[in-house]
Backbone bond lengths (Angstrom), bond angles and torsions (degrees), N, CA, C in turn:
res aa  C-N    CA-C-N  psi(-1)  N-CA   C-N-CA  omega(-1)  CA-C   N-CA-C  phi
1 M - - - 1.463 - - 1.531 109.64 -
2 K 1.295 118.58 126.65 1.458 122.10 -177.52 1.521 110.61 -70.21
3 Y 1.342 115.18 143.03 1.462 120.70 176.96 1.517 109.40 -130.16
4 L 1.296 117.09 129.18 1.456 120.89 -179.66 1.515 109.51 -88.10
5 P 1.349 119.59 124.86 1.458 121.36 178.45 1.522 111.29 -58.64
6 L 1.311 114.77 147.43 1.464 120.34 -178.91 1.523 111.39 -57.21
7 S 1.345 117.03 -37.55 1.461 119.66 -179.07 1.518 112.01 -59.48
8 L 1.348 117.29 -35.77 1.457 120.39 178.62 1.513 111.56 -73.03
9 L 1.342 115.63 -31.40 1.461 118.69 178.76 1.521 110.68 -67.93
10 L 1.328 116.18 -34.72 1.456 119.34 -173.69 1.528 112.50 -85.57
11 L 1.319 117.25 -27.15 1.457 119.38 -177.09 1.518 111.10 -86.90
12 T 1.322 115.95 53.25 1.457 120.34 -178.63 1.515 112.28 -93.86
13 S 1.317 117.26 -20.42 1.463 119.17 -179.23 1.510 109.41 -162.88
14 S 1.321 117.05 139.76 1.459 120.49 178.07 1.504 112.06 -75.96
15 S 1.345 118.13 -3.46 1.464 120.97 -176.87 1.514 112.55 -92.13
16 L 1.367 117.46 2.40 1.462 120.01 -179.02 1.518 110.27 -93.18
17 F 1.334 116.19 134.14 1.458 121.36 -178.52 1.520 109.65 -133.40
18 A 1.343 115.59 152.56 1.459 120.16 176.53 1.523 110.58 -73.32
19 A 1.336 117.34 -26.90 1.456 121.69 177.54 1.520 109.56 -110.27
20 T 1.327 116.76 129.66 1.455 121.53 179.81 1.519 108.95 -139.40
21 S 1.312 116.04 164.88 1.453 120.40 174.58 1.530 109.47 -96.35
22 F 1.305 115.14 158.34 1.459 120.67 176.16 1.518 110.53 -56.92
23 N 1.324 117.07 -45.28 1.463 120.31 -177.99 1.523 112.04 -64.45
24 E 1.332 116.93 -34.86 1.460 120.13 178.46 1.531 110.95 -63.35
25 V 1.327 116.29 -45.97 1.461 120.01 -178.89 1.520 110.33 -72.60
26 R 1.334 116.97 -38.65 1.459 119.53 178.00 1.521 110.66 -60.48
27 N 1.325 116.71 -38.27 1.454 120.91 179.90 1.528 110.96 -62.16
28 I 1.326 117.19 -38.73 1.463 121.27 177.45 1.520 110.56 -61.30
29 V 1.332 116.27 -40.88 1.465 121.46 -173.48 1.522 112.54 -81.79
30 F 1.330 117.57 -39.52 1.462 120.59 -168.73 1.524 114.90 -102.14
31 E 1.314 118.14 -22.14 1.460 118.26 -172.23 1.525 114.35 -92.08
32 N 1.333 117.43 -13.17 1.465 121.12 176.87 1.532 112.36 49.84
33 N 1.338 115.89 47.33 1.461 119.87 -176.56 1.529 112.72 -104.22
34 Q 1.328 116.24 14.18 1.465 119.77 176.87 1.526 110.13 -68.20
35 R 1.326 117.04 138.03 1.455 121.87 178.02 1.522 109.53 -91.94
36 A 1.303 116.76 136.59 1.459 121.37 179.56 1.530 109.42 -75.63
37 T 1.326 116.24 120.50 1.464 120.83 -178.88 1.521 112.04 -103.20
38 T 1.328 117.46 -14.01 1.462 121.10 177.26 1.519 108.66 -138.01
39 Q 1.314 115.78 165.89 1.462 120.46 178.37 1.525 110.00 -64.68
40 E 1.317 116.98 -36.03 1.463 120.24 179.11 1.528 111.25 -60.72
41 I 1.323 116.26 -46.86 1.463 119.78 179.38 1.522 110.40 -66.02
42 Q 1.331 117.14 -40.58 1.463 120.26 178.43 1.523 111.05 -59.80
43 N 1.317 117.74 -42.54 1.460 121.21 178.98 1.526 111.43 -65.08
44 E 1.326 116.56 -39.70 1.460 119.86 178.12 1.526 111.25 -64.92
45 M 1.310 117.09 -43.04 1.453 121.27 -175.04 1.523 112.06 -68.18
46 K 1.327 117.53 -26.48 1.466 120.21 -178.77 1.525 111.50 -58.39
47 A 1.324 117.10 -40.69 1.468 120.36 -178.88 1.520 110.80 -60.59
48 Y 1.322 116.64 -43.95 1.470 119.75 179.59 1.522 111.36 -67.66
49 E 1.315 116.78 -43.14 1.458 121.14 -178.63 1.522 111.93 -63.66
50 Q 1.323 116.44 -29.12 1.463 120.92 179.59 1.525 112.65 -91.61
51 G 1.317 116.75 5.57 1.458 120.80 176.84 1.513 114.54 75.91
52 R 1.337 117.44 15.84 1.462 120.46 179.32 1.525 110.46 -91.39
53 L 1.327 116.22 157.94 1.456 121.30 175.79 1.528 108.15 -91.32
54 P 1.329 117.95 113.67 1.460 118.92 177.58 1.522 110.25 -66.85
55 H 1.297 115.62 157.61 1.459 120.03 -179.03 1.518 108.26 -133.96
56 Y 1.338 115.90 88.99 1.450 121.11 -179.84 1.526 109.37 -82.15
57 E 1.323 116.48 132.22 1.456 121.39 177.04 1.521 110.16 -90.87
58 V 1.322 115.21 134.05 1.461 121.40 176.43 1.518 107.62 -96.79
59 T 1.323 116.52 115.58 1.453 121.77 -179.12 1.521 110.12 -136.21
60 S 1.332 116.02 153.67 1.464 121.11 178.25 1.518 111.72 -60.97
61 S 1.328 117.39 -27.83 1.467 120.41 -177.78 1.525 112.24 -64.63
62 K 1.346 117.69 -19.97 1.458 121.30 179.13 1.527 112.42 -86.74
63 F 1.337 116.94 -12.27 1.463 120.24 -177.17 1.526 111.94 -75.67
64 I 1.327 116.97 -39.20 1.459 121.77 -179.40 1.522 108.08 -124.81
65 V 1.327 116.41 116.30 1.463 121.95 -175.43 1.524 108.97 -127.88
66 N 1.317 116.63 124.07 1.470 122.57 -179.71 1.529 112.05 53.04
67 G 1.319 114.91 39.38 1.461 120.34 178.08 1.506 115.11 81.12
68 V 1.331 118.43 -1.42 1.466 122.48 179.53 1.523 109.10 -99.08
69 N 1.303 116.47 124.97 1.459 121.76 178.41 1.533 108.33 -81.68
70 K 1.316 116.02 88.80 1.460 121.21 -175.91 1.526 111.99 -65.20
71 L 1.339 117.07 -37.07 1.460 119.43 -179.23 1.525 110.68 -67.49
72 L 1.318 117.86 -39.13 1.464 120.69 176.47 1.520 110.87 -63.54
73 N 1.324 116.64 -44.10 1.466 119.96 177.74 1.523 111.85 -59.71
74 R 1.354 115.60 -41.42 1.451 119.44 179.15 1.518 111.43 -66.03
75 A 1.339 117.22 -39.99 1.458 120.75 179.47 1.530 110.95 -63.19
76 V 1.328 116.01 -42.35 1.463 120.19 179.77 1.521 111.39 -63.60
77 S 1.335 116.84 -48.26 1.461 119.61 -177.43 1.523 111.62 -68.12
78 T 1.325 117.29 -35.10 1.463 120.16 179.70 1.519 111.45 -65.05
79 L 1.311 116.91 -32.73 1.465 120.64 179.42 1.520 113.14 -84.45
80 N 1.333 117.71 -12.78 1.459 119.49 -172.31 1.523 115.14 -118.87
81 D 1.316 119.09 -13.59 1.468 118.39 178.65 1.523 110.48 -118.98
82 K 1.320 114.89 159.64 1.462 121.11 -177.34 1.522 112.23 -119.82
83 F 1.314 117.98 17.77 1.447 119.80 178.79 1.523 110.09 -65.48
84 D 1.319 116.18 143.25 1.460 121.44 -176.85 1.519 112.96 -88.44
85 Y 1.327 117.73 -15.36 1.461 120.17 176.44 1.518 109.31 -162.11
86 Y 1.320 114.72 162.84 1.458 123.68 178.05 1.527 108.52 -124.27
87 P 1.342 117.83 163.99 1.465 119.66 170.17 1.525 110.77 -60.54
88 R 1.334 116.13 -35.90 1.455 121.70 174.75 1.523 108.20 -155.27
89 L 1.317 116.94 134.13 1.456 122.36 -179.19 1.525 108.28 -142.34
90 E 1.326 116.09 104.46 1.455 120.11 179.25 1.520 109.07 -81.12
91 K 1.324 116.18 112.60 1.460 120.41 177.96 1.531 108.45 -78.46
92 L 1.310 116.26 120.01 1.454 120.90 -170.32 1.516 113.57 -91.42
93 V 1.327 118.83 -19.44 1.467 121.91 -178.97 1.527 111.08 -117.12
94 H 1.327 117.42 -48.01 1.469 121.72 178.52 1.532 108.25 -103.45
95 S 1.322 116.28 69.45 1.465 121.06 -169.60 1.521 114.10 -78.67
96 N 1.342 117.86 -31.53 1.467 122.10 -173.75 1.522 110.29 -106.46
97 G 1.342 116.79 124.36 1.452 118.30 -175.45 1.511 115.08 -153.55
98 A 1.323 114.42 175.27 1.464 123.99 173.16 1.516 107.68 -135.66
99 C 1.316 117.11 142.31 1.460 121.02 -175.30 1.527 112.18 -112.79
100 F 1.343 114.20 154.94 1.467 122.10 -177.83 1.521 110.58 -131.32
101 T 1.321 115.40 159.37 1.460 121.57 161.43 1.514 108.15 -125.41
102 G 1.328 115.62 154.43 1.455 119.35 -179.43 1.510 111.45 179.54
103 V 1.339 115.68 -151.80 1.467 122.26 -177.19 1.524 109.23 -134.71
104 W 1.308 115.07 131.29 1.474 124.03 172.90 1.525 107.71 -88.22
105 S 1.328 118.38 128.07 1.473 121.92 -179.22 1.526 109.87 -138.10
106 I 1.331 116.10 131.42 1.467 121.75 172.98 1.528 107.40 -107.14
107 T 1.327 115.27 120.18 1.470 120.70 -170.22 1.523 114.54 -114.40
108 A 1.329 118.35 -14.75 1.465 121.03 -174.98 1.521 110.68 -112.35
109 A 1.328 115.69 145.84 1.464 121.27 176.72 1.530 109.44 -62.14
110 N 1.314 116.39 139.31 1.459 121.95 179.00 1.522 108.78 -159.90
111 P 1.329 118.53 165.79 1.465 120.50 -175.84 1.520 115.05 -86.11
112 Y 1.339 118.10 6.04 1.463 120.30 -170.76 1.520 111.99 -91.78
113 S 1.316 115.33 165.06 1.463 121.28 -172.55 1.523 111.89 -108.30
114 G 1.343 114.60 -179.90 1.453 121.31 175.14 1.512 113.21 59.40
115 Y 1.327 117.02 -131.33 1.461 120.80 -177.40 1.525 113.26 -88.50
116 F 1.335 116.37 14.14 1.459 121.10 164.10 1.527 110.92 -94.89
117 K 1.327 116.71 -8.87 1.454 121.24 -174.73 1.526 111.31 -75.39
118 R 1.322 115.45 143.62 1.467 120.78 -179.28 1.524 111.22 -56.11
119 G 1.320 115.95 135.08 1.454 121.98 177.45 1.514 113.93 95.95
120 T 1.329 118.25 -9.74 1.470 119.47 179.85 1.526 110.47 -78.15
121 Q 1.313 114.70 142.83 1.461 122.47 176.03 1.522 108.96 -139.87
122 G 1.302 115.95 145.52 1.449 120.09 177.48 1.519 110.90 -154.26
123 L 1.323 116.15 149.61 1.456 119.87 174.29 1.533 108.94 -64.34
124 F 1.316 115.36 154.92 1.465 119.62 -168.40 1.524 111.12 -142.51
125 I 1.324 115.91 138.94 1.466 122.79 169.03 1.521 107.52 -128.82
126 G 1.323 116.87 130.01 1.456 120.83 -177.52 1.513 111.69 -133.30
127 R 1.323 114.70 164.33 1.464 120.86 178.12 1.524 109.69 -137.17
128 A 1.321 116.41 120.26 1.458 122.43 172.03 1.519 107.92 -89.54
129 S 1.329 116.89 142.76 1.453 119.36 -175.62 1.523 110.31 -153.88
130 T 1.319 114.97 172.11 1.462 120.89 167.62 1.517 108.54 -118.97
131 A 1.330 115.24 139.33 1.450 119.64 171.55 1.524 108.15 -73.01
132 L 1.317 115.82 145.35 1.457 122.25 -178.62 1.530 110.36 65.43
133 T 1.322 118.89 -148.59 1.461 121.51 -163.48 1.529 114.31 -97.12
134 E 1.320 117.95 -34.67 1.463 121.69 -165.95 1.533 112.19 -70.22
135 T 1.334 116.20 134.65 1.464 121.49 178.88 1.525 113.62 -125.08
136 E 1.333 118.28 -12.62 1.464 120.87 -170.21 1.525 112.90 -108.78
137 R 1.328 114.56 151.14 1.455 120.66 176.00 1.531 110.29 -58.10
138 G 1.326 116.13 145.10 1.448 121.56 -175.71 1.515 112.08 96.41
139 E 1.342 115.88 -17.13 1.455 121.82 174.78 1.530 108.80 -103.11
140 P 1.328 118.90 147.96 1.468 119.59 174.46 1.527 109.40 -70.42
141 R 1.316 115.87 120.43 1.460 120.54 -175.44 1.518 110.58 -120.04
142 G 1.324 116.03 138.16 1.459 121.85 174.94 1.515 109.49 -102.22
143 F 1.312 117.35 97.53 1.458 121.36 -174.44 1.528 111.49 -77.06
144 G 1.332 115.25 136.83 1.450 121.48 177.19 1.509 111.62 -128.30
145 F 1.333 116.03 158.71 1.463 121.73 177.54 1.525 107.37 -143.45
146 A 1.326 117.00 114.31 1.454 122.60 175.16 1.520 108.48 -104.05
147 G 1.340 116.60 137.04 1.455 120.64 -177.08 1.517 112.38 -127.80
148 K 1.317 114.75 146.50 1.463 122.98 179.71 1.521 108.09 -130.58
149 I 1.332 117.10 112.46 1.465 122.69 -176.84 1.523 109.40 -101.00
150 F 1.328 115.74 128.06 1.462 122.25 174.07 1.531 107.64 -99.90
151 P 1.323 119.15 122.47 1.469 120.78 -176.27 1.531 112.40 -78.60
152 T 1.319 115.42 55.98 1.456 121.66 -178.80 1.521 108.90 -166.27
153 L 1.328 116.14 158.03 1.462 121.28 170.38 1.523 111.21 -108.16
154 N 1.334 115.57 6.58 1.456 121.74 176.15 1.530 108.08 -93.79
155 P 1.321 118.97 110.33 1.473 120.44 -174.25 1.520 114.22 -67.44
156 N 1.329 118.22 -12.60 1.458 121.09 -178.53 1.525 113.45 -102.71
157 E 1.316 117.45 -1.75 1.464 121.03 -178.74 1.531 110.17 -81.63
158 S 1.321 117.16 129.16 1.462 121.44 177.13 1.518 110.13 -81.69
159 V 1.305 116.12 125.20 1.464 122.30 -176.25 1.527 109.05 -142.78
160 E 1.321 116.18 164.26 1.453 120.97 169.54 1.520 108.19 -89.38
161 T 1.304 117.02 136.03 1.460 121.74 -175.27 1.529 111.15 -95.07
162 A 1.333 114.93 160.90 1.466 122.51 169.98 1.526 107.50 -111.89
163 N 1.310 116.36 132.04 1.463 121.54 -174.51 1.522 111.11 -117.49
164 F 1.328 116.30 150.95 1.460 120.98 173.56 1.522 108.71 -141.32
165 F 1.342 115.12 162.53 1.458 120.06 179.25 1.519 109.52 -143.03
166 L 1.340 115.92 125.38 1.457 123.02 -176.79 1.521 110.17 -125.97
167 V 1.332 116.61 150.31 1.463 122.16 -179.37 1.519 109.31 -139.98
168 D 1.319 115.81 151.24 1.464 122.76 175.24 1.531 109.61 -78.00
169 V 1.328 117.28 -76.91 1.467 123.99 175.94 1.523 106.67 -132.36
170 L 1.321 117.72 123.89 1.460 121.44 -169.44 1.527 113.52 -58.94
171 M 1.328 117.72 -43.50 1.461 120.44 -178.36 1.523 112.57 -90.70
172 G 1.325 116.49 3.03 1.458 120.65 175.99 1.509 113.06 93.44
173 T 1.324 114.68 156.27 1.460 121.69 177.89 1.523 108.18 -151.19
174 Q 1.322 116.55 160.87 1.459 121.24 177.43 1.528 108.97 -77.50
175 R 1.325 115.41 110.77 1.466 120.64 178.30 1.521 107.49 -145.90
176 D 1.313 117.03 131.26 1.462 120.39 -173.41 1.519 113.45 -68.92
177 R 1.330 117.34 -32.50 1.465 119.85 -172.62 1.529 111.55 -134.59
178 Y 1.297 115.01 140.98 1.465 120.88 170.63 1.529 109.14 -60.08
179 L 1.320 116.35 -41.66 1.458 120.45 -174.61 1.528 113.21 -71.10
180 D 1.320 117.90 -5.03 1.465 120.68 175.04 1.528 112.16 -99.12
181 S 1.319 117.36 2.74 1.468 120.49 -177.80 1.522 110.70 -90.73
182 K 1.325 114.38 157.48 1.456 122.66 172.33 1.520 106.67 -119.68
183 M 1.317 116.47 123.64 1.458 120.76 -173.21 1.524 110.43 -115.18
184 T 1.331 116.77 134.13 1.459 121.51 -176.47 1.524 111.26 -127.26
185 N 1.332 114.99 168.80 1.467 120.26 176.91 1.523 112.49 -86.05
186 N 1.336 117.58 3.70 1.467 122.10 175.09 1.532 108.37 -142.31
187 P 1.333 116.62 67.46 1.466 120.53 -171.12 1.527 113.09 -76.17
188 A 1.337 114.34 162.07 1.460 120.77 172.16 1.523 109.58 -68.33
189 T 1.327 116.59 149.74 1.463 120.91 178.85 1.524 111.34 -75.73
190 G 1.340 117.43 -40.82 1.460 121.08 -174.85 1.518 110.95 77.02
191 F 1.326 115.83 -177.06 1.469 119.75 -179.59 1.515 109.96 -150.22
192 R 1.340 115.48 124.57 1.458 122.84 173.03 1.507 107.74 -142.47
193 I 1.292 117.18 113.53 1.453 120.65 -175.18 1.523 111.58 -61.02
194 S 1.341 117.27 -31.74 1.465 120.40 -175.56 1.524 112.90 -68.44
195 V 1.325 118.33 -24.11 1.469 120.82 -178.81 1.523 111.81 -120.27
196 L 1.337 116.91 12.15 1.463 120.36 -174.80 1.524 111.64 -60.21
197 G 1.339 116.79 -44.65 1.458 119.85 -179.09 1.515 112.18 -60.71
198 M 1.340 117.34 -44.88 1.457 121.18 179.96 1.524 110.67 -67.53
199 A 1.332 117.69 -39.12 1.459 121.39 179.30 1.527 110.85 -62.85
200 L 1.321 117.56 -40.44 1.462 121.09 177.93 1.522 110.83 -65.84
201 Q 1.328 116.26 -38.56 1.459 120.09 178.07 1.525 110.58 -62.74
202 I 1.329 116.70 -44.83 1.471 121.26 178.29 1.523 110.49 -61.35
203 A 1.337 116.46 -47.16 1.466 120.87 -178.35 1.522 111.66 -61.15
204 N 1.325 117.19 -41.28 1.461 120.40 -179.16 1.523 111.56 -66.23
205 I 1.320 116.84 -38.74 1.467 119.77 177.79 1.523 110.29 -66.35
206 F 1.328 117.15 -45.78 1.462 120.11 -179.79 1.528 111.35 -65.24
207 K 1.345 116.63 -36.36 1.457 120.38 179.68 1.521 110.88 -65.72
208 G 1.327 116.63 -25.48 1.452 120.61 179.38 1.518 113.85 -71.27
209 V 1.338 117.50 -17.59 1.464 120.19 -178.80 1.525 112.75 -114.89
210 D 1.338 118.38 -9.86 1.459 121.99 176.21 1.527 107.85 -152.49
211 T 1.323 116.88 160.43 1.465 119.72 -169.00 1.526 114.10 -75.21
212 D 1.323 117.97 -30.53 1.465 120.89 -177.51 1.523 108.49 -137.06
213 P 1.318 118.68 103.67 1.471 120.83 -176.00 1.514 113.75 -68.96
214 N 1.338 118.44 -15.80 1.471 121.13 -179.33 1.523 113.23 -88.13
215 F 1.327 117.64 -16.61 1.468 121.17 -172.72 1.513 110.65 -111.47
216 R 1.336 115.73 125.90 1.450 121.32 175.90 1.526 108.71 -119.92
217 P 1.334 117.24 108.54 1.467 120.28 -178.34 1.522 111.87 -66.34
218 V 1.318 115.37 159.65 1.469 120.61 -176.53 1.530 111.68 -118.52
219 Y 1.331 117.22 22.34 1.463 119.76 -178.42 1.530 114.21 -62.62
220 P 1.374 121.27 -26.03 1.470 117.35 176.88 1.523 113.11 -57.99
221 I 1.329 117.01 -29.71 1.469 120.05 178.98 1.521 110.20 -70.16
222 S 1.321 117.01 -41.57 1.468 120.43 -177.92 1.527 112.25 -76.56
223 E 1.340 117.38 -15.74 1.465 121.14 178.62 1.525 112.32 -95.39
224 M 1.316 117.74 -3.34 1.464 121.70 -176.29 1.526 110.50 -92.36
225 G 1.331 116.12 134.09 1.452 120.61 175.85 1.512 114.35 70.88
226 L 1.327 118.05 30.03 1.464 120.90 -179.85 1.530 110.97 -68.76
227 V 1.306 115.82 143.36 1.459 120.66 173.54 1.520 108.06 -93.88
228 A 1.322 116.41 163.11 1.462 121.27 -176.50 1.529 110.73 -57.28
229 G 1.313 115.79 129.25 1.454 120.76 177.47 1.514 115.37 82.61
230 E 1.338 117.35 -1.88 1.464 119.84 -177.87 1.526 110.28 -73.72
231 K 1.312 116.71 129.64 1.455 122.22 178.67 1.526 109.53 -82.54
232 I 1.313 116.06 134.29 1.467 120.30 -178.86 1.522 109.97 -74.93
233 R 1.322 115.01 126.71 1.471 120.91 176.72 1.529 107.78 -138.10
234 T 1.314 116.59 121.66 1.461 122.68 -173.05 1.515 110.85 -119.89
235 P 1.335 119.03 132.62 1.469 119.10 171.13 1.524 109.64 -67.47
236 K 1.327 116.11 145.64 1.460 119.07 178.50 1.520 111.02 -74.15
237 F 1.339 115.93 -40.69 1.457 120.04 -175.77 1.523 110.61 -120.48
238 M 1.329 114.97 142.80 1.465 122.26 177.48 1.515 108.27 -132.24
239 M 1.317 116.20 144.15 1.460 120.98 179.84 1.525 109.51 -141.54
240 L 1.334 115.82 145.40 1.466 122.10 170.99 1.518 108.96 -115.27
241 E 1.329 116.22 137.80 1.459 121.78 170.44 1.516 107.94 -139.96
242 T 1.308 116.48 148.97 1.455 121.17 -177.65 1.510 110.40 -74.94
243 D 1.334 116.36 134.26 1.457 121.13 178.80 1.532 110.78 -65.80
244 K 1.309 116.17 147.15 1.465 120.63 -178.98 1.520 112.53 -62.45
245 S 1.332 117.25 -21.52 1.461 120.42 -179.45 1.529 112.68 -73.33
246 S 1.315 117.94 -15.68 1.464 121.80 -179.11 1.521 109.81 -85.42
247 A 1.325 115.94 124.94 1.460 121.19 -174.28 1.523 111.79 -66.35
248 R 1.343 115.30 143.38 1.459 122.05 172.95 1.527 109.13 -98.18
249 N 1.341 115.93 158.13 1.459 120.52 176.52 1.519 108.12 -146.04
250 D 1.317 116.62 174.16 1.461 121.49 -173.13 1.523 113.40 -112.22
251 D 1.335 118.01 26.28 1.460 119.45 175.77 1.524 110.13 -61.73
252 I 1.311 116.58 144.80 1.457 121.55 -172.28 1.526 112.17 -75.61
253 D 1.319 118.00 -46.97 1.460 121.43 179.37 1.531 109.08 -86.29
254 F 1.320 117.10 135.44 1.468 119.80 -175.43 1.519 112.02 -62.38
255 R 1.326 118.19 -24.45 1.462 120.10 179.60 1.522 111.29 -73.53
256 D 1.333 117.53 -33.02 1.463 120.50 171.42 1.518 110.46 -69.62
257 E 1.323 116.26 -40.95 1.467 120.99 178.34 1.522 111.24 -55.25
258 L 1.330 117.17 -37.18 1.462 122.35 -175.44 1.527 113.37 -93.30
259 N 1.325 117.78 3.32 1.461 121.47 -178.41 1.531 109.61 -67.41
260 I 1.307 116.19 110.06 1.467 120.22 -173.09 1.515 111.42 -69.78
261 R 1.310 117.88 -42.62 1.468 119.72 -179.60 1.523 111.55 -61.02
262 K 1.314 117.11 -36.61 1.462 122.08 -176.89 1.525 112.68 -82.27
263 N 1.328 117.19 -43.50 1.469 120.98 -168.09 1.523 116.21 -119.25
264 H 1.342 117.96 -12.86 1.462 119.10 -172.25 1.531 110.86 -138.21
265 P 1.331 117.39 71.79 1.468 119.66 -176.72 1.525 113.72 -60.66
266 N 1.337 117.00 -22.02 1.464 120.84 178.15 1.524 112.51 -101.08
267 G 1.319 116.49 12.40 1.451 120.91 -179.94 1.523 111.58 83.01
268 I 1.314 115.92 -174.82 1.461 123.45 177.94 1.519 108.00 -125.83
269 K 1.315 115.59 135.43 1.461 120.99 179.53 1.518 109.46 -110.62
270 F 1.341 116.10 120.50 1.453 122.16 175.40 1.527 108.73 -105.64
271 N 1.310 117.39 126.14 1.453 121.51 178.12 1.515 111.20 -83.42
272 I 1.331 116.33 140.55 1.466 123.62 178.70 1.517 108.31 -99.98
273 L 1.333 116.57 122.88 1.457 122.02 178.83 1.525 109.18 -124.96
274 V 1.343 116.63 147.68 1.457 121.47 -179.73 1.525 109.77 -140.09
275 N 1.324 115.53 158.34 1.462 121.07 166.21 1.519 108.72 -163.65
276 D 1.317 116.94 168.71 1.459 122.42 -174.24 1.520 114.11 -111.36
277 T 1.328 118.50 -3.76 1.457 119.03 -168.00 1.518 115.66 -125.30
278 D 1.332 119.94 -26.23 1.462 120.10 -171.06 1.527 110.01 -139.56
279 K 1.339 115.95 119.94 1.467 120.37 -178.62 1.519 112.89 -82.00
280 D 1.325 118.53 -12.04 1.461 122.33 -177.69 1.520 110.21 -59.97
281 Q 1.334 116.45 131.20 1.466 120.61 -178.39 1.527 112.91 -62.47
282 A 1.329 117.29 -23.92 1.460 121.44 -178.57 1.532 112.90 -96.89
283 A 1.320 117.73 5.65 1.464 120.69 -176.48 1.526 111.70 -64.56
284 K 1.317 116.50 148.76 1.463 122.05 179.54 1.528 112.05 -77.31
285 E 1.309 116.34 -13.76 1.470 120.10 -174.23 1.528 114.04 -74.76
286 W 1.317 117.93 -14.02 1.462 119.69 -177.79 1.528 111.06 -63.32
287 K 1.338 115.75 134.51 1.460 121.34 176.67 1.525 109.16 -123.18
288 R 1.325 116.01 128.40 1.464 120.45 178.45 1.522 109.42 -78.86
289 I 1.328 116.87 126.51 1.461 119.91 -176.99 1.526 112.92 -121.05
290 G 1.327 117.89 -6.98 1.462 118.55 -179.11 1.507 111.01 176.97
291 N 1.326 115.45 -160.45 1.461 119.55 -176.82 1.526 111.32 -156.30
292 I 1.320 114.33 162.75 1.461 122.66 169.01 1.517 106.66 -116.91
293 Q 1.316 116.66 116.44 1.459 121.52 178.47 1.520 107.91 -101.37
294 V 1.336 116.59 113.11 1.462 119.51 -179.82 1.526 109.47 -103.82
295 Q 1.328 115.56 142.45 1.460 120.91 -171.27 1.525 114.18 -123.31
296 E 1.317 118.90 -10.88 1.460 120.83 177.10 1.527 108.64 -148.24
297 S 1.316 115.10 151.31 1.459 120.35 -178.97 1.519 109.56 -139.41
298 T 1.325 115.20 161.52 1.457 120.47 176.61 1.520 109.99 -158.90
299 V 1.318 115.73 153.13 1.464 122.74 165.50 1.521 105.14 -113.72
300 S 1.322 117.26 116.78 1.465 119.44 -171.01 1.524 111.04 -149.31
301 Y 1.313 113.90 165.19 1.464 120.26 175.13 1.522 110.06 -61.26
302 G 1.318 117.13 -43.63 1.467 120.29 179.41 1.517 112.27 -61.19
303 C 1.323 116.58 -35.50 1.462 121.29 178.88 1.524 111.08 -67.51
304 D 1.329 116.97 -46.70 1.461 121.46 -174.36 1.521 114.25 -88.73
305 R 1.343 117.45 -24.09 1.452 119.49 -169.60 1.528 114.86 -126.69
306 Q 1.332 118.51 4.77 1.465 119.11 177.90 1.532 113.31 -135.69
307 L 1.306 117.53 -39.15 1.458 121.24 -175.35 1.523 110.61 -63.09
308 H 1.330 116.80 137.94 1.463 122.39 -177.51 1.526 110.11 -128.71
309 F 1.332 115.31 139.11 1.459 122.03 175.78 1.519 108.22 -120.71
310 A 1.317 117.16 118.23 1.456 121.28 179.78 1.527 109.84 -73.35
311 H 1.331 116.05 132.39 1.462 121.26 176.12 1.528 108.29 -97.17
312 P 1.326 118.89 120.95 1.473 119.44 -179.43 1.518 112.04 -70.53
313 K 1.318 115.89 144.35 1.456 120.72 175.40 1.525 110.01 -70.93
314 I 1.313 115.24 151.86 1.454 120.53 173.65 1.527 108.39 -74.55
315 K 1.321 116.90 128.68 1.471 120.99 180.00 1.530 109.08 -86.90
C-alpha cells in the first residue's frame, strides 16, 4: 500500500503558515474566493455558490484510492502539522459541516492554565459537523465540534492557534437537534450495525498513529498564552453544551438548524465545561468555566474543503 511522506503532504503551497490571523482564516471560510483548478472542484463549488447544502457521502472506498491510504495520510498530517487551512482538504470522515466565528471567554475561577484561565478571551473559528454521511433529523447522526482559538482580540494579528475536537457519539445516535447534544473530547463510541465495519476500519487506522483514537487531549489550550513562571495545568475532559438562552428550532438538516442569520439573530452560546475524573456526559463533576459566543455562520467550500483543525497527540 503506497504511503505519502508527511513532507510531501505539507509542501502543497507556499502560502501556508503555522501562524495566521483571524481575518486571514475567516476570509478562507466566509469569502468563497477559492478558484476552481479542476472540474471536480468546480462541481463542488457550484453547490455553495447556488446556496445549496452539499451532501458528501462518507464511504470506505474514499479511504484508500489507487493503493494510497488517504485516511492514514490525513491522520498523520492532522497530528503533526498546525496549519489552519490548505488549498484543498478533503474531509474523509466529518465531510459535511457549518462554520462559525465568535469569541472564546473563560469567566469562572479554576485551577487551569493558559487559555483555560479565568479572564482569558480570544477570537474563535469553529466547525460543526456530522461524522459519516447523515445530516438530517430522523437519521442517526454523530455530531462533532472542532474549535480554533486565536490568543488575541486583534483580528489582524498573526498568531499560532490552539485547536480542539469534540464529539457527541462517534457512530451516531437518534437526536432531534444538534443544539441538544453534549460533545466531549472522549466521546462514547455507540453502536450501529450498518456502519460497524467502516467504524472499525477508521478506528484501526487512527489507532495506528496515536494510542487512543477516541480521546483528544486539550493541553494546547492550557499551554497557550502562558505568563512567566505559570505552571501548566490541563483538564482531562472538556465538554460543550448549548446554553439554555439559545433558541432551538425544528429545521431538518443540522446546518439549517445552526444558520445564525435565519434562526439565531442573537448568536449561539456554547458553554465550556471541564472536569478531571469522569468522561460521562451526565457526570456531576462537570464545572462550567466559560463560553463560546458565536455571531455568524456559513456553509462554504472553505469550511468543508480548506479549513484544518490540528489534533494534538496524546502525551
